[in-house]
PLY file of the C-alpha trace (Angstrom):
ply
format ascii 1.0
element vertex 131
property float x
property float y
property float z
element edge 130
property int vertex1
property int vertex2
end_header
92.51 121.98 79.65
89.64 124.57 80.49
89.79 128.30 80.83
91.45 128.73 77.74
90.08 129.20 73.89
88.87 125.71 73.32
90.13 126.23 69.15
93.67 125.87 70.77
92.84 123.35 73.12
91.68 121.19 70.37
94.48 121.75 68.07
96.97 120.19 71.19
94.58 117.16 71.53
94.75 116.48 67.85
98.69 116.20 68.27
98.16 114.18 71.37
99.99 114.33 74.68
101.58 112.43 77.22
100.50 115.20 80.25
97.19 116.23 80.72
95.54 118.38 83.19
92.13 118.95 82.81
88.60 119.94 84.09
86.10 116.79 83.60
83.70 118.76 81.59
86.18 120.85 79.12
87.79 117.34 78.25
84.40 115.26 77.73
83.56 118.12 75.18
86.43 117.82 73.44
86.21 113.70 73.39
82.49 114.22 71.97
83.26 117.42 69.42
87.08 117.12 67.86
87.69 114.74 65.67
90.84 112.88 65.94
91.83 113.48 69.21
95.07 111.34 70.00
95.22 109.61 73.39
97.49 106.61 72.40
100.21 107.85 74.02
99.18 109.42 77.71
100.54 108.66 80.75
99.64 110.78 83.22
96.19 112.20 83.23
95.42 114.91 86.33
93.18 116.08 87.70
92.65 119.14 90.08
90.34 119.48 92.87
88.91 115.91 92.68
87.56 115.76 95.62
85.39 118.86 94.65
84.36 117.53 91.12
83.52 113.90 92.76
81.44 115.64 95.71
79.54 117.95 93.45
78.18 114.85 90.83
80.97 114.95 88.41
81.76 111.29 88.61
79.77 110.01 86.02
81.80 112.37 83.50
85.01 111.23 85.16
83.69 107.52 84.62
82.99 108.12 81.16
86.27 109.91 80.05
88.10 106.96 81.77
86.37 104.40 80.03
84.55 105.25 77.11
87.44 107.17 75.03
90.26 105.30 74.47
92.98 106.35 77.43
95.16 104.19 78.12
94.16 101.05 80.98
94.91 102.76 84.01
97.98 100.36 84.42
99.27 102.07 81.61
98.67 105.72 82.87
99.20 106.91 85.98
96.11 109.69 87.19
97.06 112.01 89.63
94.07 113.49 91.92
95.34 116.58 94.04
92.92 117.96 96.63
92.90 120.17 99.42
90.66 117.51 101.17
90.07 113.93 100.41
87.54 112.27 102.39
87.16 108.71 102.70
84.46 108.46 100.83
85.64 110.18 97.77
89.05 107.90 98.61
86.95 104.80 97.70
85.38 106.27 94.45
89.40 107.18 93.87
90.78 104.06 94.10
88.89 103.17 90.51
91.09 105.13 88.82
94.54 104.87 90.63
97.16 102.58 90.46
99.03 101.90 93.67
97.17 104.60 95.57
99.04 106.84 97.50
97.65 109.27 99.96
100.34 112.13 100.70
99.10 114.94 103.56
100.65 118.17 103.57
100.20 119.72 107.22
101.39 122.80 108.71
102.63 123.14 112.31
103.51 126.33 113.99
106.60 127.04 115.00
107.43 126.95 119.30
106.18 130.80 119.23
104.03 130.43 116.92
104.87 132.62 114.63
105.54 130.77 111.31
104.88 127.53 110.20
106.73 124.63 108.66
105.31 122.51 106.53
105.81 118.42 106.28
104.14 116.02 104.48
102.92 112.74 106.10
102.06 109.43 104.07
98.58 108.49 105.14
98.19 105.28 103.25
99.87 102.81 100.62
97.54 100.86 98.76
97.12 99.42 96.21
93.37 99.59 94.00
94.49 95.80 92.19
92.91 93.42 93.90
0 1
1 2
2 3
3 4
4 5
5 6
6 7
7 8
8 9
9 10
10 11
11 12
12 13
13 14
14 15
15 16
16 17
17 18
18 19
19 20
20 21
21 22
22 23
23 24
24 25
25 26
26 27
27 28
28 29
29 30
30 31
31 32
32 33
33 34
34 35
35 36
36 37
37 38
38 39
39 40
40 41
41 42
42 43
43 44
44 45
45 46
46 47
47 48
48 49
49 50
50 51
51 52
52 53
53 54
54 55
55 56
56 57
57 58
58 59
59 60
60 61
61 62
62 63
63 64
64 65
65 66
66 67
67 68
68 69
69 70
70 71
71 72
72 73
73 74
74 75
75 76
76 77
77 78
78 79
79 80
80 81
81 82
82 83
83 84
84 85
85 86
86 87
87 88
88 89
89 90
90 91
91 92
92 93
93 94
94 95
95 96
96 97
97 98
98 99
99 100
100 101
101 102
102 103
103 104
104 105
105 106
106 107
107 108
108 109
109 110
110 111
111 112
112 113
113 114
114 115
115 116
116 117
117 118
118 119
119 120
120 121
121 122
122 123
123 124
124 125
125 126
126 127
127 128
128 129
129 130
């Protein structure tokens, strides 16, 4: 959601969804201005460029979306946050929104001749956000 005709998005939100990929500004706009949005069945909330959104001050909007508009609890909904970078400060904020927090990085390694790269994924941390 975001970057598309808002009328099409309204129609989709009224039908309900299990997976939602969104920008916080557009989603918050719909939550405030679109009647009869169904979030009961939302299982996956996907936020791309999460570090930039939190770093640029969108944290209050993300907090408002998650806590004030009837989204399922974080234990009944999986929130996925994607980003090219994920500094420690942003990771600390993310633990509030994520259940069973898992950070996976994707690193590029040059081959022995330095001409091509091999992509490897590495588990950095596995920490539950439940206390």
